[in-house]
N, C-alpha and C positions, 0 to 999 in steps of 0.2 A: 499304321492304316489297317483296320479291323472291322469285322462284323460284330456287332452287340445285339443281344436279343432279351425279350421280356414277354410276359404273357398278360402285361398291363396295358390296356389301351391308353390310360391317363399317363403313364410313365412314357409310352411310347410317344404321344403327341407333345408332351414336354419338351422331349429332347429334339425331336423332328419337325417341330412347329414351323421354323423358318423355312425349311426345304419344302414342306407340303404346301405352305402358303406361296412360295415363290412361283410356282407353276402347278395349280389343281388340276388342270387339264392332264397334264403327263402323269399326275399322280391319282389319277381317277379312280382306277382300279383299286388301289390301296385304301384310298378314303372311303369308299363303297364297303371294303370288307372288313376295316379296323376293329368294330365293335364285336363280330363275331369270330374273328381269327383266333386260332389257338396260340400262335406265336407271331411276334411282330420283330422286325430287324432294321437296323440302320449301319449304313457304312460311314466310317469317321476318317477323316483324312489326317494326316501327321500334325495339322495345326489345330485339330478338334473340330473342324467344319463337317457337318453332316452332308454328304453328296449322293447318297442313295438310300432307298427304302424299300421295304419288301414286307410281305405277310405270307405267313404259310397257312393256306386256306385249310387245308387237312394234311395229315403226314404224308410227307414226300411230294408235296405240290407248292414250290415258291411261286407267288405271284410278284413280279417286280413292278415297282413305281419308276419314277425317274432314277436311273443309276448308271454309272458308268459301266464299260465293258471290263475295266479292271476289276471293280468290285464284283461283277456276276462272274468272272472267272475264279476269283478268290473264293466264292461260295461253294465251288467244286471241288475244293481241296478236301482231303479226309477230314471229317468233323465238321465240315462247312454247314451242312444243314442241321439245325437244333434239335430235331429228333433223333438224330444219329443214324438215320436209314438212307437208302438210295433214293434218288428222286424217281417218281413215276412219271410225272408231267411238269412243265414249266410254262409260265404264261408271262408276257409282259411285252415291252418294245422289241421289235425284231432283232436290231442289233445287240442288245443284251442278252435274250434268250438264246440267240445263236451263239454268242460267246460262252455262255454259261453250257449249253449243251455239249459244245466241242470240248471244253473243258473237263468235262465229267469223263470222256474216254468211252462213253457208251453209245452204242447204237440208238438213233433216234429218228422219228419221222414228223412232219408237220401234221398236224391235226386241222387247223384252220388258220387262214391268214386274214387279219381284220385291219380295217383303217379307221382311226378316231377323227371325227368331225367336229367341229365347232360351229354354231349358227353365229353368223354375222347379221347383216340386216335381213329379217324375214321377208321372204317373197311368196306371196299368195300364189297357189297353184293356178296355172293359165293352160288350158281352160279350167275354170272353177268346176269343180265336181258337184252333180246334183246332190241336195240334201243340206245338212248343218251339223255342227258339233254340239256335243252337250256333256257335262260331267256324268259319269256313271253313278248310279244310285244302287241302295241295297237290294233293290228289286232285280237288278242286273247280274247280281252274284253268280247265280247257275250257268248263265250263258257265258260270261267271261270266265268262269273257272274251265268250261268245256274248251273254250278258245285257247285258254293258256296251255291246256294239254297239247292242242293242236299245233300250237307254236313251238313247244318244247320238241315235238317230233320233227317240225320242218327245219329247226336248226341241229338237228342232229343229237339230242339229248333224250335220256330216258324219262318219259314223263313221270310225274309223281301221281300217287294214287287219289289223290285230293287236293285240289287248288283253293279250296273255300277260304281258309284262312290267309293264304297269300294274297288274293285279291280283295277279300274284304278289308284288309289293312290299307292297301292302296286306295279303294274307293273310299273307305271313312276318312282319309287324309285328303280326299279332294287331288288325288294324283293320277287318276286314270280317266280318260276321256274316250267316249265313243262318237262315230260318226253316223247319223241316222240317215237312210237313203230318202228319195222322194215319198217313199209310202209309210215313212216314220219308224221303219224297222232298223234296229241297229246292224250296220254291216261292216264295220271295222273299228279297231280300237289301237290305242297307244297309251302309254304311262310314262311317268317321269320318277326318278328316285326322289328321295328326301333331299333338300338343299344342304351341302356341306361345302365349306370354305368357299361359299359364293355361287357353287356350280351344281347342276343338276344333270342327269343323263337319262335321255330318252330310251326306253325299252318297251318290249311286249307290242312292237307294231305288227299287228296282224290283220288280214282281211281273209275270210274263207273263201277257198278256190272258187266257189260259184259266183262271188262277188267282185272278183278281181277284173282289172282291165277297165275300170271306170273311174279311177282316179280317187277312190275313197281313202286310201292309205296316205296319199298327199294331202287330202284335206284335214285328216284326223292329226296327222304329224305336225302340219303347220300350225294347227290350233293348239296342241299341247305344249309346243315351242313357245308360241307366242304368249299364252298363259303364263308359262314359267317366268318370261322376261318381264311381264306386266306385274308379277307377284314379286319381283325383286331380284331374281336371279341374275348374276352378274355374267355367267356363262351356261350354255345349253349345249350338251354334248351328245354324241351318239357314236355307235360303232356299226360298221357295215362289214359283211362278208366280202372279201375283195373277188370272191368267185362268182358274186352276183351282180353284173353290171348294171342291171335295172335299177336295183336299190340304190347303187352309188350314184348313178346319173340323177335319180329322183332327187336324192337329198341335196345334192349340188344346185338343183334348179330351185330348190327351197329356200337357198341361201347359205346352206353349210358349207365349210371350207375345210380341207384337209390339215390335220395337225401332226399326226405320226402314224406308223404302221406298227401293227402288233402281230405276235405270233403266238400259238399255242402248239407245244409239242408233246409227244409221248415217247417215252424211253422204252425201247423193244428188245433188249437183252442186257446181258450182265456186262461188265466192264470189259473193254476190248484188251 
C-alpha cells in the first residue's frame, strides 16, 4: 500500500479513472483542480486497487478527494509529500484531514468547516423573489468582477487585483447567471464550474449587502442549478460554510441534500 505521484493529468486520470468516476461528488475538489495542479497522487491497496486520490494545489497544500484515513496518515510519514517539504495547509473530507493533521505531529488549527451538498429535486424559492434570472453578458464584466472581489473578502480570501479574465471566462462559456430585480438592475449572481465527470459545482453566490434579505440569492441559485441539470449535468454540487446557518438552511429549502463534511486546516508550528 503506497502513494504514487505524477505531474501529468493524463497519467493520473488513466490510473485513477475508476476511483474518480465511482463517486465524483466526493472527489469534486480533486476533479476541479486536476488540470492546474503541480502534483497529483493516488493511494494503491495491496491488490492494486486505487482507493484514494489527492492533488497538491501548491507546495505544502494537499487537497484530498475520497481517501481512507489510513492513506491520509501515511501521507504524513517522512517524505510523504512529493515536494519534500512540511505542509502549510490541508483540505478535504473532515475525517481524512484530521487523520493527516494529527499524524504530522504538528500543531494545527481549523480555518473553515464546510458541508458539501448535492441537488436532488429542485425546489423553487417560496415566496418567489421579485425579478428574473438571466445569463450574464460581456457588458456585465465590470460589475461581476467587482462583485467577485467582494465575494472573496466575504469568504475570508485575499482578493486578486483584477478578476476581469476570471469572470470573462465564465460569462463567455455561459456559466454565470445574474438575478435582475424588479427595476431591471442586477442584484445577485451565481456561477457553475465546467462539467467534469457529469458534475458541476455552484460557486460565486453573492448578493451585495444593500440587496440582501429579498430572496435574490435563492432565485439565482435555483436558476443556475436548474440550468445545469437542463444542460445535462448528472449532479449539481455546492459547498457551504458550516458557520453560516442562513446559507445552509437556504440551500436545503432549494432541494440540496448533505453529502459529506469538509475541513481546511493550517499548520501553526514546527513538529511537536
